[in-house]
C-alpha positions in Angstrom: 37.3 -10.7 -50.1 38.6 -7.3 -50.9 42.0 -6.1 -49.9 42.3 -3.6 -47.0 43.3 -0.5 -49.1 41.3 -1.0 -52.2 39.8 2.4 -53.3 42.7 4.4 -51.8 44.8 6.3 -54.3 48.4 7.2 -53.5 50.8 9.6 -55.3 54.3 8.2 -54.8 56.8 11.0 -55.4 59.7 9.2 -53.8 62.9 7.5 -54.9 65.4 4.8 -53.8 64.1 2.5 -51.0 62.4 4.0 -47.9 59.6 6.0 -49.6 58.9 3.6 -52.4 58.7 0.7 -49.9 56.2 2.5 -47.8 53.9 3.0 -50.8 54.6 -0.5 -52.1 53.3 -2.1 -48.9 49.9 -0.3 -49.3 49.9 -1.2 -53.0 50.3 -4.9 -52.2 47.3 -4.5 -49.9 45.1 -3.0 -52.7 45.9 0.7 -53.0 46.1 2.3 -56.4 49.7 3.8 -56.3 50.9 6.2 -59.1 54.7 6.4 -59.2 55.9 9.9 -60.2 59.3 10.3 -61.8 61.2 13.0 -63.7 61.2 12.3 -67.4 65.0 12.7 -67.7 66.1 11.7 -64.2 64.0 8.6 -63.2 64.3 6.8 -59.9 68.1 6.1 -59.4 67.4 2.4 -58.5 66.1 1.7 -62.0 69.6 0.9 -63.3 70.7 -0.8 -60.1 70.7 -4.5 -59.3 72.2 -7.9 -60.0 70.9 -8.3 -63.6 72.7 -5.9 -65.9 70.3 -6.5 -68.8 67.4 -5.4 -66.6 69.5 -2.4 -65.4 69.9 -1.3 -69.0 66.1 -1.5 -69.5 65.6 0.7 -66.4 64.0 -2.2 -64.6 66.8 -3.2 -62.2 66.1 -5.6 -59.4 66.7 -2.9 -56.8 63.8 -1.0 -58.4 61.5 -3.9 -58.9 61.8 -4.9 -55.2 59.4 -2.0 -54.3 58.4 -0.8 -57.7 55.8 -3.4 -58.6 52.0 -3.1 -58.2 52.3 0.6 -59.2 51.3 2.7 -62.2 53.9 5.2 -63.4 53.9 8.7 -64.8 56.7 11.1 -65.8 56.3 14.8 -64.7 58.8 17.6 -64.7 57.8 19.5 -61.6 60.1 22.4 -62.5 57.5 23.4 -65.1 54.2 25.0 -64.5 52.4 22.3 -66.6 54.0 19.5 -64.5 52.9 21.2 -61.2 49.4 21.7 -62.5 49.1 18.0 -63.4 50.3 17.0 -60.0 47.7 19.3 -58.3 45.0 17.7 -60.4 46.1 14.3 -59.3 46.2 15.4 -55.7 42.7 16.7 -55.9 41.5 13.1 -56.4 44.1 11.3 -54.2 44.0 10.2 -50.6 47.8 10.3 -50.0 50.9 11.8 -51.4 54.4 10.6 -50.3 57.5 12.6 -51.1 61.2 12.3 -50.0 62.7 15.4 -51.7 65.1 17.6 -49.8 63.1 19.3 -47.0 61.6 22.5 -48.3 62.0 21.6 -52.0 58.3 20.8 -52.6 57.2 23.9 -50.8 59.6 26.0 -53.0 57.8 24.5 -56.0 54.4 25.6 -54.7 53.6 22.0 -53.8 53.9 22.1 -50.0 51.3 20.9 -47.5 49.6 24.2 -47.0 48.9 24.5 -50.8 47.9 20.9 -51.3 45.6 20.7 -48.2 43.6 23.6 -49.6 43.2 21.7 -52.9 42.2 18.5 -51.0 41.4 18.9 -47.2 41.3 15.1 -46.8 44.8 14.7 -48.2 47.4 12.9 -46.1 50.8 14.4 -46.9 53.8 12.4 -45.9 57.3 13.8 -46.1 60.2 11.3 -45.6 63.7 12.8 -45.0 67.0 12.0 -43.3 66.8 14.2 -40.2 63.3 15.7 -40.3 61.8 18.8 -41.9 63.4 21.3 -39.5 66.2 21.4 -37.0 69.9 22.0 -37.3 70.3 19.2 -39.9 66.9 19.4 -41.5 68.3 20.6 -44.9 70.7 17.7 -45.2 70.1 14.5 -47.1 71.5 11.0 -46.4 71.3 7.4 -47.4 70.8 4.3 -45.3 74.5 3.7 -44.5 75.0 7.4 -43.4 72.1 7.1 -41.0 73.5 3.8 -39.7 76.7 5.6 -38.9 75.1 8.8 -37.5 72.7 7.1 -35.3 75.2 4.7 -33.7 73.8 1.5 -35.1 77.1 0.7 -36.7 78.8 1.2 -33.3 76.8 -1.7 -31.8 77.4 -4.0 -34.8 80.4 -6.2 -35.3 82.7 -8.0 -32.8 84.9 -6.7 -30.0 87.8 -6.8 -32.4 86.1 -5.6 -35.6 83.7 -2.7 -35.4 81.9 -0.6 -36.3 80.2 -2.6 -39.1 77.4 -1.6 -41.5 74.4 -3.9 -41.7 74.5 -6.2 -44.8 71.1 -5.1 -45.8 69.6 -1.5 -45.9 67.7 -2.1 -42.7 67.1 1.6 -41.9 65.6 2.2 -45.3 63.2 -0.7 -45.0 62.4 0.0 -41.4 61.6 3.6 -42.4 59.4 2.3 -45.2 57.6 0.0 -42.8 57.1 2.8 -40.3 55.8 5.0 -43.1 53.2 2.5 -44.1 52.1 2.2 -40.5 51.9 6.0 -40.2 49.9 6.2 -43.4 47.5 3.5 -42.3 47.0 5.2 -38.9 46.3 8.6 -40.6 43.7 7.0 -42.9 42.0 5.5 -39.8 42.0 8.8 -38.0 40.6 10.5 -41.1 37.6 8.2 -40.9 36.9 9.9 -37.5 37.8 13.5 -38.3 37.2 13.8 -42.0 40.4 15.7 -42.5 43.9 14.8 -43.7 47.2 15.6 -41.9 50.9 16.1 -42.4 53.4 13.3 -41.5 57.0 14.2 -40.9 59.0 10.9 -40.9 62.8 11.0 -40.4 65.2 8.1 -41.0 67.3 9.1 -38.0 64.2 8.8 -35.7 63.5 5.3 -37.0 67.1 4.3 -36.5 66.9 5.4 -32.8 63.6 3.4 -32.4 65.5 0.4 -33.7 67.9 0.8 -30.7 65.1 1.5 -28.2 66.2 -1.2 -25.7 69.8 -0.2 -25.8 68.9 3.5 -25.4 66.6 2.8 -22.5 69.3 0.9 -20.7 71.9 3.6 -21.3 69.6 6.4 -20.1 68.7 4.4 -17.0 72.2 3.6 -15.7 74.8 4.7 -18.3 75.6 1.2 -19.7 76.9 1.9 -23.2 75.9 -0.8 -25.7 78.9 -2.7 -27.2 79.2 -4.8 -30.3 79.1 -8.5 -29.3 79.1 -10.3 -32.7 77.2 -13.6 -32.4 77.3 -13.6 -28.6 74.2 -12.9 -26.6 73.9 -12.1 -22.9 72.7 -15.7 -22.4 74.9 -18.6 -23.7 71.9 -20.7 -24.7 70.9 -17.8 -27.1 74.1 -17.6 -29.1 76.0 -19.0 -32.1 78.5 -21.9 -32.0 80.6 -23.8 -34.5 79.6 -27.4 -35.2 81.7 -30.0 -37.1 80.3 -28.5 -40.3 78.7 -25.1 -40.3 77.3 -23.0 -37.5 74.5 -23.6 -35.0 72.5 -20.5 -33.8 70.7 -21.4 -30.6 67.4 -19.6 -29.7 66.8 -20.8 -26.1 66.1 -17.3 -24.7 63.8 -17.6 -21.7 64.1 -19.8 -18.6 61.7 -22.5 -19.8 63.4 -22.7 -23.2 66.9 -22.9 -21.7 65.7 -25.7 -19.4 64.4 -27.7 -22.3 67.6 -27.2 -24.3 69.8 -28.5 -21.4 67.4 -31.5 -21.1 67.7 -32.2 -24.8 71.5 -32.0 -24.5 71.4 -34.4 -21.5 72.7 -31.8 -19.1 69.7 -30.9 -16.9 72.2 -29.9 -14.2 73.1 -26.8 -16.2 69.6 -25.4 -16.2 69.2 -22.2 -14.1 66.3 -20.8 -12.0 66.9 -17.1 -12.8 68.4 -15.0 -15.5 71.0 -13.6 -13.1 72.3 -17.1 -12.5 72.6 -17.5 -16.3 74.5 -14.3 -16.7 76.9 -15.2 -13.8 77.6 -18.6 -15.3 77.6 -17.5 -19.0 81.3 -18.3 -19.7 81.0 -21.9 -18.4 77.8 -22.5 -20.2 79.3 -21.2 -23.5 82.4 -23.4 -23.2 80.2 -26.5 -22.5 77.9 -25.7 -25.4 80.8 -25.2 -27.8 82.2 -28.6 -26.7 78.9 -30.4 -27.1 78.0 -29.0 -30.5 81.4 -29.8 -32.0 81.5 -33.3 -30.6 81.0 -36.2 -33.0 78.1 -38.5 -32.5 79.1 -41.8 -30.9 77.4 -45.2 -31.0 78.1 -47.7 -28.3 81.2 -45.7 -27.3 82.7 -45.8 -30.8 82.8 -42.8 -33.2 80.4 -43.3 -36.0 82.2 -40.9 -38.4 82.8 -43.7 -40.9 79.1 -44.3 -41.3 78.2 -40.7 -41.9 79.3 -37.9 -44.2 81.0 -34.8 -42.9 77.9 -32.7 -43.2 75.8 -35.3 -41.2 78.5 -35.1 -38.5 77.7 -31.4 -38.1 74.4 -29.6 -38.3 72.3 -32.4 -39.8 72.9 -34.5 -36.8 71.7 -31.7 -34.5 68.7 -31.1 -36.6 67.6 -34.7 -36.3 68.5 -34.9 -32.6 66.6 -31.8 -31.8 63.6 -32.9 -33.9 63.3 -36.2 -32.0 63.1 -34.1 -28.8 60.3 -32.0 -30.3 62.5 -28.9 -30.7 62.3 -26.7 -33.9 65.5 -26.7 -35.9 66.0 -25.6 -39.5 68.9 -25.4 -41.9 69.8 -21.9 -43.0 69.3 -21.2 -46.7 72.3 -19.0 -46.7 76.0 -20.0 -46.3 77.1 -18.3 -43.1 80.8 -17.3 -43.0 81.4 -19.7 -45.9 80.4 -22.7 -43.7 77.9 -25.0 -45.5 75.1 -26.6 -43.6 74.6 -23.8 -41.0 71.4 -24.0 -39.0 69.2 -22.1 -36.5 67.4 -23.6 -33.5 64.4 -22.1 -31.9 63.4 -23.9 -28.8 59.6 -24.1 -28.9 57.3 -27.1 -28.8 56.1 -28.4 -32.2 52.8 -30.3 -32.9 53.3 -34.0 -33.2 52.3 -33.9 -36.8 55.2 -31.5 -37.5 58.0 -33.9 -36.7 60.7 -34.0 -37.8 61.0 -30.4 -39.1 64.3 -30.0 -40.9 65.1 -27.5 -43.5 61.9 -25.4 -43.2 62.0 -22.4 -41.0 58.4 -21.3 -41.5 55.2 -22.1 -43.4 53.8 -19.7 -46.0 50.1 -19.0 -45.4 47.8 -18.0 -48.2 46.6 -14.4 -48.1 43.0 -14.1 -46.8 42.2 -11.4 -49.4 42.0 -12.9 -52.9 44.9 -13.9 -55.2 48.5 -13.2 -54.6 49.7 -10.0 -56.3 51.7 -10.4 -59.6 55.4 -11.1 -59.0 57.4 -7.9 -59.6 59.4 -9.4 -62.5 56.3 -10.3 -64.4 54.5 -7.0 -63.5 53.5 -4.6 -66.3 52.2 -2.1 -63.7 55.3 0.0 -64.0 54.7 0.8 -67.7 55.2 4.5 -68.3 52.2 6.7 -69.0 52.9 9.9 -70.9 52.0 13.2 -69.1 49.7 14.3 -71.9 47.7 11.1 -71.9 47.4 11.0 -68.1 46.4 14.6 -68.0 43.4 13.8 -70.2 42.4 10.9 -68.0 42.7 13.1 -64.8 
């Protein structure tokens, strides 16, 4: 079976994370992506990552993350020859994605108006920090700046320690995901209209979308979102310390919280409405903290001599929840330097899936042919000299 975007050619004139990730997603799904870089100033993520040897080779892990499955060409767009080669590429392309400073491509004679005349079916996507126009349109920014500007950092952290930046560049990757969705939508619309279009994608807009539920609540009744750390509005949907490690509970709706309390042998704590849960949150949280820290007992005697310290903690709860047909998995990451941390999602498992400990999800095989080459084995990023590519174009 062919992949969804086979036969689609994309010119990727972006750098860092958001733009390259948008093009990368379509590349994984079959698109022919040509990465465009300056011959003397390549993508700044090429020398960034955890492996210094790869960094020196210009193949840093930060680059490989969204740089695989692409061909590569170096062009100096400040020269007439470079611009002419790009125009020849665009004439045969379906999409061009750029994230230069707003107005920079137009100043080079490579704006949407020019390119759309060369190729009326072209989809031209511009990714920027604050949009192509407006009071901050000419400014640039990175992920962490948008986190601060949008207010995401103000909602992250605890009551005592805030604002806090996300550990991962979430805005960059969310923008890339939104960009891939926009490009796919534009391709679908082109099938109906026969014409391309301009896409103006701003990182700040995406950050605001990520806070949609908070913003809707604020605009409705003025309730300002506050950082809550690992606490949730409902106690059965929060994080607690066990004997060893942390337990993240995921009993969100009424049915799930009822099943959790039954599994913990406290059915009397189950509530009929979410308002009751909110009203009794502190009492529920105190009880859950006590239960999850408690050592397992056998015949009224503590069994700590028979088990290791880790089994006194999260491992016991994984087994206990599994016997009650609740999904629990050990986290692959050490949380707050506490080994053995786990997450619990209260949903019914098939009988054949018990017990499920240490596996949060199952990886399904792609329905469209073989899995793409791993980025660290890929040779798709080999440079192609401008002259050689110009002949092929």
